[in-house]
C-alpha positions as CSV (number, residue, x, y, z in Angstrom):
1,X,14.9,23.9,-14.7
2,X,12.9,20.6,-15.4
3,X,12.8,17.4,-13.6
4,X,13.5,15.3,-16.7
5,X,15.1,12.1,-15.9
6,X,15.8,9.1,-18.0
7,X,12.9,6.6,-18.1
8,X,13.2,3.2,-16.7
9,X,14.7,0.5,-19.0
10,X,11.3,-0.9,-19.9
11,X,9.1,-0.8,-22.8
12,X,6.4,1.9,-21.8
13,X,4.4,1.0,-25.0
14,X,4.2,-2.5,-23.8
15,X,3.2,-1.3,-20.3
16,X,0.3,0.9,-21.9
17,X,-0.8,-2.1,-23.9
18,X,-0.9,-4.5,-21.0
19,X,-4.1,-6.5,-20.8
20,X,-4.3,-6.2,-17.0
21,X,-2.3,-4.6,-14.2
22,X,-1.0,-8.0,-13.2
23,X,0.5,-8.6,-16.5
24,X,3.8,-7.1,-15.4
25,X,5.4,-8.9,-12.6
26,X,8.8,-7.7,-13.1
27,X,8.3,-3.8,-12.7
28,X,11.6,-1.8,-12.2
29,X,11.9,0.1,-8.9
30,X,14.3,2.8,-10.4
31,X,14.6,4.5,-13.8
32,X,17.9,4.4,-15.8
33,X,19.3,7.3,-13.9
34,X,18.7,5.7,-10.5
35,X,15.6,7.7,-9.5
36,X,13.1,5.6,-7.6
37,X,9.8,5.0,-9.2
38,X,6.5,3.7,-7.8
39,X,3.9,1.8,-9.9
40,X,0.1,2.6,-9.7
41,X,-2.3,0.2,-10.9
42,X,-5.4,1.9,-12.0
43,X,-8.9,0.7,-11.1
44,X,-10.3,2.7,-14.2
45,X,-8.0,2.4,-17.3
46,X,-7.1,5.6,-19.2
47,X,-8.2,5.1,-22.8
48,X,-6.0,6.7,-25.4
49,X,-6.2,6.0,-29.2
50,X,-8.2,3.0,-28.5
51,X,-5.7,1.5,-25.9
52,X,-6.4,1.1,-22.3
53,X,-3.5,2.0,-19.7
54,X,-3.9,0.0,-16.7
55,X,-0.7,1.0,-14.9
56,X,1.6,4.0,-14.7
57,X,4.7,4.8,-13.0
58,X,5.6,7.9,-11.0
59,X,9.2,9.1,-10.8
60,X,10.4,10.6,-7.5
61,X,10.3,14.2,-8.0
62,X,13.2,16.7,-7.7
63,X,12.6,20.1,-6.5
64,X,12.0,21.5,-10.0
65,X,8.9,19.4,-10.3
66,X,7.5,20.8,-7.1
67,X,7.5,24.3,-8.1
68,X,4.3,26.1,-8.1
69,X,2.9,23.9,-5.3
70,X,2.9,24.0,-1.6
71,X,4.6,21.0,0.2
72,X,1.8,21.2,2.9
73,X,-0.9,20.8,0.1
74,X,1.0,17.9,-1.3
75,X,1.3,16.3,2.2
76,X,-2.6,16.7,2.5
77,X,-3.0,15.0,-0.9
78,X,-4.6,18.2,-2.2
79,X,-5.9,17.2,-5.8
80,X,-5.0,20.6,-7.2
81,X,-1.4,20.5,-5.9
82,X,-1.0,17.0,-7.1
83,X,-2.4,17.9,-10.6
84,X,0.5,20.2,-10.9
85,X,3.0,17.7,-10.0
86,X,1.9,14.5,-11.7
87,X,2.2,15.6,-15.3
88,X,5.9,16.3,-14.5
89,X,6.7,12.8,-13.0
90,X,4.3,10.3,-14.6
91,X,4.8,7.9,-17.4
92,X,3.0,7.6,-19.6
93,X,2.5,11.3,-19.0
94,X,-0.9,12.4,-17.5
95,X,-1.7,15.9,-18.5
96,X,-3.4,18.0,-15.8
97,X,-6.9,17.9,-17.4
98,X,-6.8,14.2,-17.8
99,X,-5.7,13.8,-14.2
100,X,-8.5,16.0,-12.9
101,X,-11.1,13.9,-14.9
102,X,-9.9,10.5,-13.5
103,X,-12.0,8.5,-10.9
104,X,-11.4,9.4,-7.4
105,X,-10.0,6.1,-6.2
106,X,-7.1,6.3,-8.9
107,X,-6.5,10.2,-8.0
108,X,-6.1,8.9,-4.3
109,X,-3.8,6.2,-5.3
110,X,-1.6,8.5,-7.4
111,X,-1.7,11.4,-4.7
112,X,-0.8,8.7,-2.0
113,X,2.3,7.7,-3.8
114,X,3.3,11.5,-4.5
115,X,2.9,12.1,-0.8
116,X,5.0,9.0,0.0
117,X,8.0,10.3,-2.0
118,X,8.1,13.4,0.4
119,X,8.4,11.5,3.6
120,X,11.7,11.2,5.3
121,X,13.2,7.7,6.2
122,X,12.5,8.7,9.8
123,X,8.9,9.5,9.1
124,X,8.5,6.1,7.2
125,X,10.0,4.3,10.0
126,X,7.8,5.9,12.8
127,X,4.8,5.2,10.7
128,X,5.9,1.6,10.1
129,X,6.1,2.0,6.4
130,X,9.1,0.8,4.2
131,X,12.0,3.2,4.2
């Protein structure tokens, strides 16, 4: 079972080619299938084929994307656990080896968003986060 959901109705090639993270002000919040997505601005762009990627989005994972991980490890923002999930929910796709080679501040931002997807509405309200 895969966690393949339709991509948001946005031109991901244009996102990858954006000059700066602030180049896109009208970011979608859900993909075409209605799954919530979160955008992450990278402090250190990913360089692919001579192009710099300054931002990615993460799709809220379904159960299949979490297979092979421990939820407790994801709650603790364990880098190894996140490196299993991120390739399944990121766009553009970030392969595991590329994720593990990223700068720590970008890894922390990505892992934080993954963990945020796992929180219940009640947990978000108790912590004063958006629900």
